[in-house]
C-alpha positions as CSV (number, residue, x, y, z in Angstrom):
1,M,-36.7,173.9,11.0
2,T,-34.5,176.0,13.3
3,T,-31.4,177.4,12.5
4,H,-29.8,174.6,14.9
5,L,-31.2,171.8,13.0
6,K,-30.5,173.1,9.4
7,K,-26.7,173.5,10.6
8,K,-26.8,170.4,11.8
9,I,-27.9,168.5,8.1
10,R,-25.2,170.8,6.5
11,T,-23.0,169.8,8.7
12,A,-23.2,166.0,8.4
13,L,-23.8,166.3,4.3
14,A,-20.6,168.0,4.1
15,N,-19.3,165.6,5.9
16,P,-17.6,162.4,3.8
17,T,-16.8,160.1,6.2
18,L,-20.0,160.0,8.1
19,Q,-21.5,159.8,5.0
20,A,-19.2,156.5,4.2
21,A,-19.6,155.3,7.9
22,L,-23.8,155.4,7.7
23,D,-23.9,153.6,4.4
24,G,-21.8,150.8,5.7
25,N,-24.2,150.7,8.7
26,A,-27.0,150.6,6.6
27,E,-26.2,147.8,4.2
28,R,-24.9,145.4,6.5
29,R,-27.4,146.3,8.7
30,L,-30.6,145.6,6.0
31,K,-28.3,142.6,4.6
32,A,-28.4,141.4,8.3
33,R,-31.6,141.7,8.7
34,L,-33.3,140.4,5.4
35,Q,-31.2,137.4,6.3
36,A,-32.5,136.6,10.2
37,L,-35.8,137.2,8.3
38,S,-35.8,135.3,5.7
39,E,-37.2,131.6,7.2
40,Y,-39.9,133.5,7.1
41,S,-42.6,133.7,4.7
42,T,-44.4,137.4,4.1
43,E,-47.6,136.3,5.7
44,E,-46.2,134.8,8.6
45,H,-43.3,137.7,9.4
46,Q,-46.4,139.9,8.8
47,S,-48.7,137.6,11.2
48,I,-45.9,138.1,14.1
49,R,-45.8,141.4,13.9
50,Q,-49.3,141.8,14.2
51,R,-49.1,139.2,17.3
52,A,-46.3,141.7,18.6
53,H,-48.3,144.7,18.1
54,E,-51.3,143.5,20.2
55,V,-48.9,142.3,23.0
56,R,-47.6,145.9,23.4
57,A,-51.1,147.9,22.1
58,E,-52.4,145.6,25.4
59,V,-49.9,146.7,27.7
60,I,-50.0,150.1,26.6
61,T,-53.6,149.8,27.2
62,N,-53.8,148.7,30.6
63,L,-50.1,150.0,31.9
64,E,-51.6,150.8,35.6
65,G,-52.4,147.3,35.9
66,Y,-49.5,145.3,34.6
67,L,-46.9,147.5,36.3
68,E,-49.1,146.9,39.7
69,E,-48.5,143.5,38.8
70,F,-44.7,143.2,37.3
71,S,-43.4,145.6,40.6
72,T,-45.7,143.2,43.3
73,N,-43.8,140.4,41.7
74,A,-40.8,141.9,41.5
75,R,-40.2,142.7,45.3
76,K,-41.8,138.9,45.7
77,N,-38.4,138.2,43.9
78,G,-35.9,140.2,46.3
79,F,-35.8,143.4,43.9
80,V,-36.0,146.8,45.3
81,V,-38.4,148.5,43.4
82,H,-38.4,152.0,43.0
83,K,-40.7,154.2,41.1
84,A,-39.4,158.4,39.6
85,S,-42.1,160.5,38.2
86,D,-39.0,162.4,36.1
87,R,-35.5,163.1,35.9
88,P,-34.4,164.8,38.6
89,E,-36.2,161.7,40.8
90,A,-34.7,158.9,39.2
91,I,-31.2,160.5,39.5
92,Q,-31.8,161.8,43.8
93,I,-32.8,157.7,44.2
94,I,-29.6,156.5,42.5
95,R,-27.8,159.4,44.1
96,D,-29.1,157.8,48.0
97,L,-28.0,154.3,46.8
98,V,-24.3,155.9,46.1
99,K,-24.4,157.5,49.2
100,E,-26.1,154.4,51.1
101,H,-23.2,152.6,49.7
102,K,-20.0,154.7,49.7
103,A,-20.0,153.7,46.1
104,K,-16.6,155.5,44.0
105,V,-16.9,153.6,41.0
106,I,-20.1,152.5,38.8
107,A,-19.6,150.3,36.0
108,K,-22.7,150.9,33.3
109,S,-24.1,148.9,30.8
110,K,-25.9,150.3,28.0
111,T,-29.1,151.9,28.5
112,M,-31.0,154.6,26.9
113,V,-33.1,155.6,30.2
114,G,-29.8,156.7,31.2
115,E,-28.9,158.4,28.3
116,E,-32.8,159.9,28.5
117,I,-32.1,160.9,32.1
118,H,-28.1,162.2,31.2
119,L,-27.5,160.1,34.0
120,N,-23.1,160.2,33.6
121,H,-23.2,164.3,34.2
122,A,-24.9,164.1,37.2
123,L,-22.8,161.4,39.1
124,E,-19.9,162.7,37.6
125,A,-20.6,166.0,39.0
126,D,-20.8,164.2,42.1
127,G,-17.0,163.4,41.8
128,L,-18.3,159.9,41.0
129,K,-16.1,157.5,38.4
130,V,-18.4,156.0,35.8
131,V,-17.4,154.2,33.0
132,E,-19.5,152.9,29.6
133,T,-19.2,149.5,29.6
134,D,-20.5,148.3,26.3
135,L,-17.3,149.5,23.6
136,G,-19.0,151.9,21.0
137,E,-20.5,153.3,24.2
138,Y,-17.4,153.5,26.0
139,I,-15.5,155.4,22.5
140,V,-17.9,158.1,22.7
141,Q,-18.0,158.2,25.8
142,L,-13.7,158.6,26.2
143,R,-14.6,161.3,23.4
144,G,-16.6,163.2,25.3
145,E,-19.8,162.8,22.8
146,I,-23.2,160.9,23.0
147,P,-24.1,157.9,20.9
148,S,-24.7,158.3,17.8
149,H,-27.3,155.1,17.0
150,I,-29.4,153.2,19.2
151,I,-27.2,150.0,18.4
152,T,-24.9,150.8,17.3
153,P,-23.1,154.4,19.4
154,A,-19.7,154.9,17.6
155,V,-21.0,154.6,13.7
156,H,-20.1,157.8,13.1
157,L,-15.9,156.8,13.7
158,T,-13.3,155.5,11.7
159,R,-10.6,153.0,12.9
160,Q,-8.6,155.8,12.6
161,D,-10.5,158.1,14.8
162,V,-10.9,155.5,17.7
163,G,-7.2,154.9,17.4
164,Q,-6.4,158.0,18.1
165,T,-8.5,158.8,20.8
166,F,-7.5,155.1,22.6
167,A,-4.3,156.9,22.2
168,E,-4.6,160.1,23.7
169,K,-6.8,158.7,26.4
170,L,-5.7,155.1,27.2
171,G,-2.1,156.1,26.8
172,I,-0.8,153.8,24.3
173,P,0.7,153.8,21.7
174,Y,-1.5,154.8,18.1
175,T,-3.3,151.4,16.4
176,D,-6.1,151.5,13.8
177,D,-6.1,147.7,14.2
178,I,-9.2,146.6,15.6
179,P,-8.7,143.4,17.4
180,T,-6.2,145.1,19.2
181,L,-8.5,148.3,19.9
182,T,-11.0,145.8,21.1
183,A,-8.2,143.6,22.9
184,V,-7.0,147.1,24.9
185,A,-10.7,147.6,26.2
186,R,-11.2,144.4,27.3
187,R,-8.2,144.7,29.7
188,V,-8.9,148.1,30.7
189,L,-13.2,147.6,31.1
190,R,-12.0,144.1,32.9
191,Q,-10.1,146.0,36.0
192,V,-13.0,148.6,36.2
193,F,-15.5,145.2,36.5
194,F,-13.9,144.2,39.4
195,E,-13.4,147.1,41.0
196,A,-16.7,148.5,40.5
197,D,-19.2,149.0,43.9
198,I,-22.2,149.4,41.8
199,G,-23.2,147.7,38.4
200,I,-25.8,149.9,36.5
201,S,-27.8,148.0,33.2
202,G,-30.5,148.6,31.0
203,V,-33.7,146.6,30.8
204,N,-35.0,145.4,27.3
205,L,-38.0,144.3,28.7
206,G,-39.7,143.0,32.0
207,V,-42.3,139.9,32.4
208,A,-45.3,140.8,34.1
209,E,-46.6,137.4,35.4
210,N,-44.1,136.9,37.6
211,G,-41.3,140.1,37.9
212,A,-38.2,138.8,35.8
213,L,-36.0,141.2,34.1
214,C,-34.2,140.6,30.2
215,I,-31.5,142.1,29.1
216,V,-29.7,141.2,26.2
217,T,-26.1,142.3,25.0
218,N,-23.9,140.3,22.5
219,E,-20.6,141.6,24.4
220,G,-21.3,140.3,27.9
221,N,-21.1,143.8,29.3
222,G,-23.7,143.3,30.3
223,R,-23.4,140.4,32.5
224,M,-20.8,141.7,33.7
225,C,-22.6,144.5,35.6
226,T,-25.4,142.6,37.0
227,T,-23.2,139.5,38.3
228,L,-20.1,140.9,39.4
229,P,-20.4,144.2,40.9
230,K,-22.5,143.6,44.9
231,V,-24.9,146.0,44.0
232,H,-26.9,146.0,40.7
233,I,-29.3,149.1,39.8
234,A,-32.0,148.3,36.8
235,L,-32.6,151.2,34.7
236,M,-36.2,150.4,33.1
237,G,-39.2,152.6,31.2
238,M,-42.3,152.1,32.7
239,E,-43.9,150.5,29.5
240,R,-41.2,148.4,28.5
241,L,-43.8,145.4,29.8
242,V,-44.6,142.3,28.4
243,P,-47.3,140.1,30.5
244,T,-46.5,136.4,30.1
245,M,-42.8,134.5,29.3
246,D,-45.1,133.6,26.2
247,D,-45.1,137.5,24.5
248,L,-41.1,137.6,25.6
249,A,-39.9,134.9,23.7
250,L,-42.7,136.4,20.9
251,M,-40.6,139.8,21.2
252,L,-37.2,137.9,21.7
253,G,-38.0,136.3,18.2
254,L,-37.8,140.2,16.5
255,L,-35.8,142.2,18.5
256,P,-32.6,140.5,17.9
257,R,-33.4,140.2,14.5
258,S,-34.6,143.7,13.1
259,A,-31.7,144.9,15.6
260,T,-28.7,143.0,14.5
261,G,-29.8,140.5,12.0
262,Q,-29.4,137.6,14.8
263,K,-31.8,135.0,15.6
264,L,-30.6,135.7,19.5
265,S,-28.7,137.8,20.9
266,V,-25.1,136.2,22.3
267,Y,-25.8,136.7,25.8
268,T,-29.7,137.4,26.8
269,S,-30.5,137.1,30.9
270,L,-33.3,136.8,32.1
271,I,-32.5,138.0,36.5
272,N,-35.4,137.2,39.1
273,G,-33.7,138.5,41.8
274,P,-30.4,138.5,43.9
275,R,-28.4,135.9,44.1
276,G,-29.6,133.0,46.7
277,K,-27.8,132.3,49.7
278,E,-25.6,129.8,48.8
279,E,-24.3,131.1,45.3
280,I,-20.6,132.3,45.4
281,D,-22.0,135.2,42.6
282,G,-24.2,137.8,41.1
283,S,-25.4,140.9,42.9
284,E,-26.5,140.3,46.6
285,E,-28.3,143.4,45.7
286,R,-30.7,144.6,42.6
287,H,-33.2,147.4,42.5
288,L,-35.2,148.8,39.8
289,I,-36.0,152.4,38.9
290,L,-38.9,152.4,37.1
291,L,-39.2,155.9,34.8
292,D,-42.6,157.4,34.3
293,N,-40.7,160.8,32.7
294,G,-43.6,161.5,30.6
295,R,-45.3,158.4,29.5
296,L,-48.1,157.7,31.5
297,A,-48.7,160.8,30.0
298,L,-48.5,160.0,26.2
299,R,-51.1,157.6,26.9
300,S,-54.5,158.4,25.7
301,T,-52.7,161.1,22.9
302,P,-52.4,160.4,19.0
303,L,-48.5,159.6,19.9
304,E,-49.4,156.6,22.0
305,E,-48.1,154.1,19.5
306,A,-44.6,155.0,20.2
307,L,-44.5,153.6,23.5
308,Y,-45.1,150.4,21.7
309,C,-41.1,150.7,20.7
310,I,-38.7,147.7,21.6
311,R,-36.2,149.8,20.8
312,C,-34.5,148.0,18.2
313,G,-33.3,150.4,16.3
314,A,-34.2,148.9,12.6
315,C,-36.1,152.1,11.5
316,L,-32.9,154.1,12.2
317,N,-31.1,151.6,9.5
318,V,-33.5,152.0,6.9
319,C,-34.6,155.2,6.8
320,P,-33.6,157.4,4.1
321,I,-32.9,160.7,6.2
322,F,-31.6,159.3,8.9
323,R,-28.5,157.9,6.2
324,E,-27.5,160.9,5.4
325,I,-27.2,163.2,8.5
326,G,-27.0,160.8,11.3
327,G,-28.1,160.6,14.8
328,H,-26.3,163.6,15.9
329,S,-28.5,165.5,13.9
330,Y,-31.2,165.5,15.6
331,V,-31.7,168.1,17.8
332,G,-34.4,170.7,19.3
333,V,-35.2,174.3,18.7
334,Q,-32.4,175.0,21.3
335,G,-29.7,173.1,20.0
336,Q,-30.1,170.1,22.4
337,N,-29.9,166.8,21.3
338,T,-32.1,163.8,21.9
339,P,-31.1,160.0,22.8
340,Y,-33.7,158.9,20.3
341,S,-33.1,159.5,16.9
342,G,-34.5,158.1,13.8
343,P,-37.8,157.6,12.6
344,I,-38.8,156.5,16.4
345,G,-36.7,159.3,17.5
346,S,-38.9,162.3,15.4
347,A,-42.0,160.6,17.8
348,I,-41.1,159.9,21.2
349,S,-39.2,163.0,21.6
350,P,-42.1,165.7,21.0
351,G,-44.2,162.8,22.6
352,L,-41.9,163.0,25.6
353,F,-39.9,165.9,25.8
354,G,-42.3,168.6,24.4
355,V,-43.2,168.9,20.4
356,A,-42.6,172.7,21.2
357,E,-38.7,171.7,21.5
358,F,-38.4,168.3,19.6
359,G,-42.1,169.0,17.0
360,Q,-39.8,170.0,13.7
361,L,-37.9,167.0,13.8
362,A,-40.9,165.7,12.5
363,R,-40.2,167.0,8.8
364,A,-36.9,165.4,8.9
365,S,-38.7,162.2,7.3
366,S,-39.5,161.3,3.9
367,L,-42.8,160.3,4.8
368,C,-41.9,157.1,2.6
369,G,-42.5,154.4,4.7
370,A,-39.3,152.4,5.2
371,C,-39.7,153.0,9.0
372,K,-43.4,151.3,9.2
373,E,-42.2,148.1,7.1
374,A,-38.8,148.1,8.8
375,C,-40.8,148.2,12.2
376,P,-41.1,144.6,14.2
377,I,-43.8,146.0,16.1
378,D,-45.6,147.2,13.1
379,I,-45.9,150.9,14.4
380,D,-47.1,153.3,12.0
381,L,-44.3,156.0,12.2
382,P,-45.4,158.1,9.8
383,K,-48.6,158.2,10.4
384,L,-47.7,159.6,13.8
385,L,-45.1,162.4,12.0
386,L,-48.1,163.4,9.9
387,R,-49.8,163.9,13.4
388,I,-46.8,165.7,15.0
389,R,-46.8,168.0,11.6
390,A,-50.5,168.6,12.3
391,G,-50.1,169.9,16.0
392,E,-52.1,166.7,17.3
393,G,-48.6,165.5,19.6
394,K,-48.9,166.3,23.5
395,R,-48.3,169.7,24.3
396,A,-48.7,170.7,20.7
397,T,-48.6,174.5,20.5
398,K,-49.3,177.1,17.9
399,A,-45.1,177.0,16.7
400,T,-46.2,173.0,15.6
401,S,-49.5,173.8,13.9
402,G,-48.4,175.7,10.5
403,S,-47.4,179.4,12.0
404,H,-43.3,178.5,11.5
405,V,-44.2,177.9,7.3
406,P,-43.1,181.0,5.4
407,R,-46.8,183.2,4.8
408,A,-45.8,183.2,0.8
409,M,-45.4,178.5,1.0
410,Q,-48.9,179.3,3.2
411,F,-50.6,181.4,0.6
412,G,-49.3,178.7,-2.3
413,L,-50.7,175.7,-0.5
414,R,-54.4,177.5,-0.3
415,M,-54.1,178.1,-3.8
416,F,-53.3,174.8,-4.6
417,A,-55.5,173.1,-2.0
418,W,-58.3,175.1,-4.3
419,M,-56.7,174.1,-7.6
420,A,-56.8,170.5,-7.0
421,T,-60.7,170.1,-5.3
422,S,-61.6,170.9,-8.7
423,P,-61.2,168.5,-11.4
424,G,-61.7,171.3,-14.4
425,R,-59.3,173.6,-13.0
426,F,-56.8,170.9,-12.3
427,S,-56.7,169.8,-15.4
428,A,-56.2,173.3,-17.0
429,A,-53.5,174.0,-13.9
430,Q,-51.4,171.1,-16.0
431,R,-52.2,171.9,-19.5
432,M,-50.5,175.5,-18.5
433,A,-48.1,174.0,-16.5
434,G,-46.9,172.1,-20.0
435,V,-47.1,175.1,-21.9
436,F,-44.3,177.2,-19.2
437,S,-42.2,174.0,-18.5
438,R,-39.8,174.6,-21.6
439,L,-38.8,177.6,-19.9
440,I,-37.8,176.0,-16.1
441,P,-33.8,175.2,-16.0
442,P,-33.2,171.4,-15.8
443,Y,-32.7,170.2,-11.9
444,S,-28.1,170.6,-12.4
445,D,-29.3,174.4,-13.6
446,W,-31.5,175.0,-9.8
447,M,-27.8,174.4,-7.5
448,S,-27.0,178.0,-8.6
449,L,-30.8,179.4,-7.6
450,P,-30.6,178.5,-3.6
451,A,-30.9,181.5,-2.7
452,F,-34.4,182.3,-5.0
453,T,-35.9,179.1,-4.6
454,G,-34.5,177.1,-1.7
455,W,-35.1,173.6,-4.0
456,G,-32.2,173.1,-5.5
457,Y,-30.5,173.1,-1.7
458,R,-32.7,170.3,0.0
459,R,-34.2,168.4,-3.2
460,D,-35.7,167.7,-6.1
461,L,-38.7,169.5,-7.8
462,P,-39.3,167.9,-11.0
463,K,-40.2,169.6,-14.2
464,P,-44.0,169.7,-15.5
465,A,-44.8,167.1,-18.0
466,A,-45.6,168.6,-21.3
467,K,-48.9,167.0,-21.2
468,P,-51.2,165.9,-18.4
469,F,-51.4,162.1,-17.7
470,H,-54.9,161.2,-18.5
471,S,-54.7,162.0,-21.8
472,S,-51.5,160.0,-22.4
473,F,-53.1,157.1,-20.8
474,T,-56.1,157.2,-23.0
475,Q,-54.4,157.4,-25.8
476,I,-52.0,154.9,-26.1
477,G,-55.3,152.7,-25.3
478,L,-53.8,151.5,-21.4
479,R,-56.9,151.8,-20.2
480,D,-58.1,148.8,-22.4
481,S,-55.2,146.9,-21.9
482,A,-55.5,146.8,-17.9
483,S,-57.3,143.7,-17.8
484,D,-54.8,142.2,-19.8
485,H,-52.5,142.8,-16.0
486,A,-55.2,141.2,-14.6
487,T,-53.6,137.8,-15.1
488,S,-50.3,135.8,-14.8
489,T,-47.4,135.2,-17.8
490,E,-49.8,132.0,-18.4
491,G,-53.1,133.4,-18.5
492,Q,-54.0,132.0,-15.2
493,P,-55.7,134.6,-13.5
494,R,-54.2,135.5,-9.9
495,D,-56.7,134.7,-7.4
496,Q,-56.3,131.3,-8.9
497,V,-52.5,131.2,-9.1
498,S,-51.4,127.8,-7.0
499,T,-49.0,128.4,-4.2
500,D,-46.2,125.4,-3.2
501,P,-47.8,123.7,-0.4
502,P,-45.3,124.5,2.9
503,V,-42.7,121.8,3.4
504,S,-43.4,120.0,6.6
505,S,-40.1,120.0,8.9
506,P,-39.0,116.3,9.7
507,V,-39.6,117.6,13.8
508,S,-43.1,117.3,13.1
509,E,-42.6,114.2,11.2
510,G,-41.4,110.2,12.4
511,G,-40.7,109.5,16.0
512,P,-38.7,110.7,18.8
513,E,-35.7,109.3,17.1
514,K,-36.0,111.2,14.3
515,R,-36.8,114.5,15.8
516,K,-34.0,114.0,18.3
517,T,-31.6,113.4,15.2
518,F,-32.9,116.7,13.3
519,L,-32.7,119.0,15.9
520,V,-29.0,117.8,16.9
521,E,-28.2,118.4,13.3
522,R,-30.0,121.9,13.5
523,F,-28.4,123.0,16.8
524,I,-24.7,122.0,15.0
525,D,-25.1,123.9,11.6
526,E,-26.3,126.8,13.7
527,L,-23.7,126.4,16.6
528,T,-21.2,126.2,13.8
529,T,-22.4,129.0,11.7
530,L,-21.8,130.9,14.8
531,G,-18.2,130.0,14.8
532,G,-18.8,128.2,18.1
533,K,-17.5,124.0,18.1
534,V,-19.4,120.8,18.3
535,V,-18.1,117.4,19.7
536,E,-20.3,115.0,19.4
537,C,-18.7,111.6,21.9
538,G,-20.5,109.0,24.5
539,P,-20.5,109.2,27.9
540,E,-17.6,107.2,28.8
541,E,-15.6,109.1,25.3
542,L,-16.0,112.7,27.5
543,P,-13.1,113.0,29.9
544,E,-10.9,112.5,27.0
545,K,-12.2,115.1,24.5
546,V,-12.2,118.1,26.5
547,F,-8.8,117.0,27.9
548,N,-8.1,116.4,24.2
549,F,-9.1,120.0,24.0
550,L,-7.7,121.5,26.6
551,N,-4.5,120.1,25.7
552,S,-4.9,121.2,22.3
553,E,-5.1,125.1,23.5
554,N,-1.9,124.5,25.7
555,I,-4.8,124.9,28.7
556,W,-3.8,123.2,32.3
557,A,-6.4,124.9,34.8
558,I,-9.6,125.3,34.6
559,Q,-12.7,127.2,36.5
560,T,-15.4,124.6,37.2
561,W,-18.8,124.0,38.5
562,E,-18.6,121.5,41.2
563,E,-18.5,117.5,40.8
564,S,-22.3,117.2,41.3
565,Q,-23.7,119.2,38.6
566,L,-21.0,117.8,35.8
567,P,-21.5,114.6,34.3
568,E,-19.9,111.9,36.9
569,G,-16.4,111.2,36.9
570,L,-15.1,113.5,34.8
571,L,-13.2,116.0,36.8
572,L,-11.4,113.7,38.3
573,S,-10.5,111.6,35.6
574,L,-9.1,115.8,34.3
575,K,-7.0,115.5,37.8
576,E,-5.6,112.3,36.6
577,R,-4.4,114.1,33.4
578,N,-2.7,116.5,35.7
579,I,-5.6,119.3,34.6
580,Q,-6.1,122.0,37.5
581,I,-9.5,122.2,38.5
582,Q,-10.6,125.5,40.5
583,N,-14.3,125.9,42.3
584,I,-13.8,129.9,43.2
585,L,-13.6,132.8,40.8
586,N,-9.9,133.3,39.5
587,P,-9.9,135.7,37.0
588,S,-6.3,133.9,35.2
589,I,-7.9,131.6,34.2
590,Q,-8.5,130.6,30.5
591,A,-11.1,128.4,30.6
592,G,-14.8,127.6,32.1
593,L,-16.1,124.2,32.1
594,T,-20.0,124.0,32.9
595,G,-22.8,121.7,32.2
596,A,-26.1,122.9,30.8
597,L,-29.7,123.3,31.1
598,A,-31.0,122.9,27.9
599,G,-30.4,123.5,24.1
600,I,-32.4,125.0,21.8
601,A,-32.0,123.9,18.2
602,S,-33.2,126.6,16.3
603,S,-30.3,129.2,17.2
604,G,-27.5,127.8,18.1
605,S,-27.6,128.1,21.9
606,V,-27.2,127.0,24.9
607,V,-29.1,127.6,28.5
608,L,-27.6,128.0,31.9
609,T,-29.4,128.6,35.4
610,S,-28.1,130.1,38.5
611,G,-27.2,128.1,42.0
612,V,-25.6,125.9,44.6
613,G,-22.2,124.7,42.6
614,R,-22.8,126.5,39.0
615,P,-21.8,130.3,39.0
616,L,-22.2,131.8,35.9
617,T,-19.2,133.7,36.1
618,V,-17.0,130.4,34.7
619,S,-19.1,130.6,31.6
620,L,-18.4,134.9,31.3
621,L,-14.6,135.3,32.0
622,P,-12.4,132.9,30.5
623,E,-11.7,133.2,27.1
624,F,-12.6,129.9,26.2
625,H,-16.4,128.3,27.6
626,I,-16.2,124.6,27.7
627,V,-20.2,123.2,28.1
628,V,-21.2,119.6,28.5
629,L,-25.0,119.0,27.1
630,Q,-26.9,116.1,26.4
631,K,-28.7,115.3,23.6
632,E,-32.1,114.8,25.2
633,K,-32.0,118.7,26.2
634,I,-32.0,120.2,23.2
635,Y,-35.4,121.8,22.3
636,S,-36.3,123.0,19.1
637,K,-37.6,126.9,20.0
638,L,-36.5,129.6,22.8
639,A,-39.7,129.3,23.9
640,E,-40.1,125.8,25.0
641,V,-37.6,126.7,27.0
642,L,-38.4,129.9,28.9
643,C,-41.4,127.6,30.6
644,L,-39.1,125.4,32.1
645,P,-39.6,125.1,36.1
646,Q,-35.6,125.9,36.2
647,V,-35.6,129.0,34.4
648,R,-38.7,130.1,36.4
649,Q,-37.2,129.3,39.4
650,A,-33.5,130.4,39.0
651,T,-32.4,133.7,40.5
652,T,-30.8,134.5,37.0
653,S,-30.1,132.5,33.7
654,V,-28.2,133.0,30.6
655,V,-29.1,131.7,27.2
656,I,-25.4,132.1,24.9
657,T,-25.8,131.9,21.2
658,G,-22.2,131.8,20.3
659,P,-19.0,133.8,20.9
660,S,-19.0,137.2,22.5
661,R,-18.8,139.6,19.7
662,T,-19.2,143.3,18.6
663,A,-19.5,144.9,15.4
664,D,-18.8,148.7,17.2
665,I,-15.7,149.4,15.1
666,E,-16.4,150.4,11.7
667,M,-19.4,147.6,11.6
668,A,-16.2,145.2,12.0
669,L,-17.6,141.6,13.3
670,T,-14.7,141.2,16.0
671,I,-14.6,138.1,18.9
672,G,-14.3,137.9,21.7
673,V,-15.6,141.0,23.8
674,H,-16.0,141.1,27.1
675,G,-16.9,137.4,27.4
676,P,-15.4,134.2,26.1
677,K,-13.9,134.4,22.2
678,E,-14.7,130.4,22.1
679,V,-17.8,127.8,22.9
680,C,-17.4,124.7,22.7
681,V,-20.2,122.1,22.8
682,F,-19.4,118.3,24.0
683,L,-22.9,116.5,22.8
684,I,-23.1,114.0,24.5
């Protein structure tokens, strides 16, 4: 490891605030992930991971073909597709678009590709106002820092740090109250969304069969950046593809569970193209930039599997090294940060940006295998890290294959190999080590000897055993009793122990009525768990129920879909009760009323599609989102909804799963960021 990396590690280990923040992040993320995966058996989960692995392997193996299919379909949908071979080309494409549209303000949603090409610095150097709109990204941007985590950019900061930053940069009185800080960010960034000439977003996944873009967010800023500005630019690593919508459903069943412990993110947007001629919201022009930047060259190399990653961040959360040093410690030989930290960053950074510069990151790993176990795509990260250590990575040099190892250590390793390859020599060495073990001081005393050994400073070296394990094993007779462990506690052989049969779901039993009842109950349970509200009523009761809700919140003006897109007589009845109805964009309106194409029982989600008379801003801008959903339109799973023709044909569809939320400040869940703070579904 270079001096830069060692210095970063020492600084991180000596920072108690960072240590507490990293511990808190890991513990909460791991608990949430396990809870989200608890509905699967181990076998089911592994089967799903294997399917996802096979899908991603298929895409990377045949990447050129899928890229051509995806690009062709995206162009048919109305996207302007650009291909960028490297960072300078991608930045120049964006500069040309900015110049063409005479843009001054750019609202930017989270994009790892943007971090990869250092987009903000390039555009700010041109005199543009570029504003990160994800809360965590916004905080670190104000501080002049880079994100510390793929999912939680400000994980290294306390609420006091954020409060001080907002006081200095935004001119507000100091406060460390998290809801207040979130409300301040909502107010400031809301103005940015309305002023922005261009919105820039990342892309989680692209679908080859129809050219759709999938973007998942929790706060709602992703929807804002792709809906309000007239021009939308999507940045996408060219490997982030799936073949079909069924494959997309598979990935969406894994991504949020692994990233944040949610069954679905709050907002799953499917963008098929620019808004239609008669639609009143949505970007009029959409550009898609497909970035190579080393990805094609990484294929057919020993590190190719790193391209399977879907950027969920699960490997960071389980990694014992990341938990101690954080994302800012992952630097190259010259001290520059990589946008990708943790285990996946230690594999993808050498692959994309050069092993000579970032190969040392592969040594910042315990190789414990936790990252492979947590990875939803079952990427063998320890194997990739070992390959980098062995100098097998792309553009490997002697600097990565052993020349940096001290000669004394090289000699010691050769001697160990000579000794360990002979049973006789190995046994003799063990006995000699046992004799001298009494002369070795306890580990606690080694802390005073870092200059001599180095071990006491960075890792534990256990004292050699007094006698070889083989001798102890034979003497206590464990070998003779090993057969006892092949049976269960009841004395039954393990391979004959029966398991309980899987419990049948009511969805697969009984008639249509029983199925519908089960789906409705599951939908209600899931949505209320997320903090949403559900009101069941008949069509004739609907106007009164909606009015009562509005009255309880002291709301007398609402923005709505057009009357033809809602149950007959609903808007007329509300008008008669003195509720003002507006169909145009009005940021001051407190509540929005929409219908819904469908509901999803397994996640408590509602599905909306854009179209004439159905502006999506109604479900995004107000603090309260009121949804009218027919019980007959509740489906069991996401995959069923993604197959609906309305979803495939709409310029934009959005799956909404509960109120807008964030946990970017000290992992404290805060409801109502950029999107509504309350979602109330009227089931009729």
